[in-house]
N, C-alpha and C positions, 0 to 999 in steps of 0.2 A: 726653503721651507720658511714661514715665515709668521711671526703669531700677532694675538694682539692682547694688549689690558684694557679685561675686561671693567665695564663701566655702568653704574647706576641705569643711564641713557641708553642703551644697548638691550633691559631686559623682554622689550615688544620685539626683537628683529629677528626674524625667522633666524636661525642656526646656522641652517642647510645653506642661505646663502651667503653669509658670512666665509670669505675667502682666506678664512685662517686655519692654520694646521694645526694651531696651539691659545690658549690662550693664561695669562696671570691675572692673581688677585692679589689684593692685600688681604691676607691674612687675621686682619683686627677686623675685619668689619666681618667675619663669617664664624669667627667661634664663639660658640653656644648663638649661632642666627641659625634659619631656614635656608638649608643650605642646597633647594630641589634646585634654583637656577643654574650654580656648578653640579650635580648630578646630571643632570640636560645635555650640558655641553662634555660630558664623560660621555655618556651612552652615544655624544653623538659623532665617536672618535674621536675627541678634540681633550689632549689630557690638559692638566689646570698647574701653573707653577704659581709658587707664592711668595710674593714680593712686598715686605715689610717697610715701613715707617716708622716704628715707636719701639727698636729696638735700641736704640740711642749709647750705640757701639763708642762714639765719641765722649760722650757723660761723665760724670763722674760718681752717678746714684749707683746699688748695688743690679749687678744682673735682675732681672724679675723673673725666678726660678720658676714662678708655676704660669707665666705669661707662656714659658717655654714648652710646658707641658700640656698645654692649652695646641698649643704652636706644632706642638710633636703628632697630639691624640689629628688634628686637621689632617696632619698630614696624612694618615695611614686611614683615614676615612675615605681623602680624596685621593689613596695612592700616587702623592704628590713628591716627585722624586728631589725639585729643586725647593730653597729658602735662602732668600737672601733678603742686604739691607742695605745699609747708609752707611760707607765710609764718614757719619758723619755726629753730630749730637743732634736728640732730638727730644729734650726736657732731662730734669732730673724734677723734680717736684711735682713738674705736671708736665701733659705731654704743651709744646708747642706751637705744633703745626705748622712747622718749617723746618728746615736741616740747618744747622750749623757748621760749621767748618774745624776744625782743630789744625793746629799748628805742625805744620812739616819739620817735625824734631824728631832726635833720636828717643825720645824718653818719652811720645807722644807715641812711637812704634812700639817700644815696647808694654806701655799700658794698656794700649788697644790690642794690639794683639796677644795679650793675656785675658784682656776677654771677649776677645774670639773664641780662644783656644775653650774659656770656660761655659760657651753656648754653645758650639760645637760636643762637650762633655753630656752635658743635660740633653739635648738633642739623640745622640748616637750616632749623627753625620756633620760632613762637612756643610759648610754654607758658603754665600758668596755676598762678596759685599761689590756694594760699590760708587767706582768714583762718583765724585756730586761737582756742581757749582758751586762756584763761592766768591763773592763778590767784597772779599777785604782778607785777606791772610797774614801768617808771618811765619816763619820759617827758616831751616838753613838747609835746605834741601828740594829739590822740586818736585810737583805733584807726583810724577813718576816714579820718581825713586822713592818717592814715600808709598805708593798703593805698592809696589812691588814690597818691599823692605818688609811691610805687614802681613800678606801675603805668604809671601815667606816662613817668616818666623811664628805666623800661624795655621800655616799647615793650611792654606781655605780654595778655594775659588774665588773668580772675578767674575762679576757681573757692570760688560762694560758700557758703559752709557760714552756712544759715538760722538754727540749731540752738546754733552756736557760737555767732553773735550770746547770743540767748537767755541761753545758759548765764555767759555777760560779764557781761548785764545784771543779774539776777540777783546774779550774785554780789562784783561793787563800784558795780552801782546808778549805772552812767552810762549813757551813750546806747541810749534804747530802738529798740525792733528797725525801728520804722517811721522813725525819726529818724535811725539810722545808715545805711538802706536810702536814704532820703533821700539819701545824700554820692554814692551809686556811682555809675557811669558801665554803666546793665545795659548799654552796647552791648559792654562791655569781658566780659559774665561767658557763659561756653560753657557750664554749668550752672548747676547749684543740689545740693544737698546738704540734708538735714534726717535726721535720728535722732529718737533719745528720751535723756533724761539722769535722774542720778534724786540725793535729795538725801545727803549722806552726812554723818553726826549726828559721825562723829567729828572732821572736819575741821570744820565749820559751812560745807561750801559744796554747792554743787552740782559735780558731778562730770561730764564727758563720756563716757556709761559706752559708748552704741549701745548699751544692754540692755533698751528699753524699746522704745514706741511711740510715735512721731513725739504731740508738745501738737497739737491744735488752734489754738495761734494761729502756729507752725512750720507749721503746715499750711496756713492758709488763707494766711500771705504768701507763701510758694509759691505757690503756685497761683494765686493773685493780678499776681503778677508774667511765672508763664505767660500767660495769656490775656491781659497785656496785651502781653510781649514776644515768647512763643512762646518761653521759655527752659526746655529738659525738666527737669526735676527725680530726684534720683536716693536711692531708701530705701536709708541705710548702717544693720547689724545685726552687730555684729560679736561679743556678746557673751551669753553664753543665747540663742544660737540656735533662735528656734522653729520650728515647724511651718509647711507650705510653705502651708497652710490659711491660717495666722495673716499668712505672708508678703502673701500674696495680698489679704488684706484691706487690709491698707497701700499697695499699689500701686493697687487700687481704690481709696481714698480719694485717690489724688493724679490720681486722673483726673479726679476731680469737678469741675468748673465749677461757681464760686463768683459772688456780684455784688459791681464793687469799685467 
């Protein structure tokens, strides 16, 4: 099963011709908005999942209960089972339109897991948190250990982004892809994100641009997890969105079985 992150550039595509089994949207784009395009996806037999960008789990501002009530209404309206956001900060006084890492420390495990519990109490359901890319960070535990400590204490799910693991490994030479995945409790994973990234010579870093095809190692790791645990895979492509033909080719590659 392969899904696709739905973007505005796709609104004129023929739904029947998109080879995605489900779609993912940012709830912030659909609260108090015309949801006709989403109803069309659902009517075509393509469920919609919600993946947010402004919950600010890693920030210090109070959890926005009014926003969560809007998300809950949207989930009900779209019959969406899944809502997720990032294990990162996205702005306290103002939305920063980027994601900022939190220190990998026990104090942050406690603080952020408590915030996730608040969110789940308001929604009345478990959410998933996504492991994110980071370009600098501090702490006394590994990223994988931090992720698992948070989700176990909060009793929440994981949205596992394999591209982010690959980018962080390339930039920081820490845990490799397989080493990271071996530490993840796969029963908590709702689905998998894959995407592409680029090297930026200005910073000497790989940047999580979501503007390229999925690299082979990322695709093969996702397929292996899907084959072993039956976890769905979703393709993200946010910048320089190509033709539907190219997107369909990428989706097709995410449905091809491999030996494990």
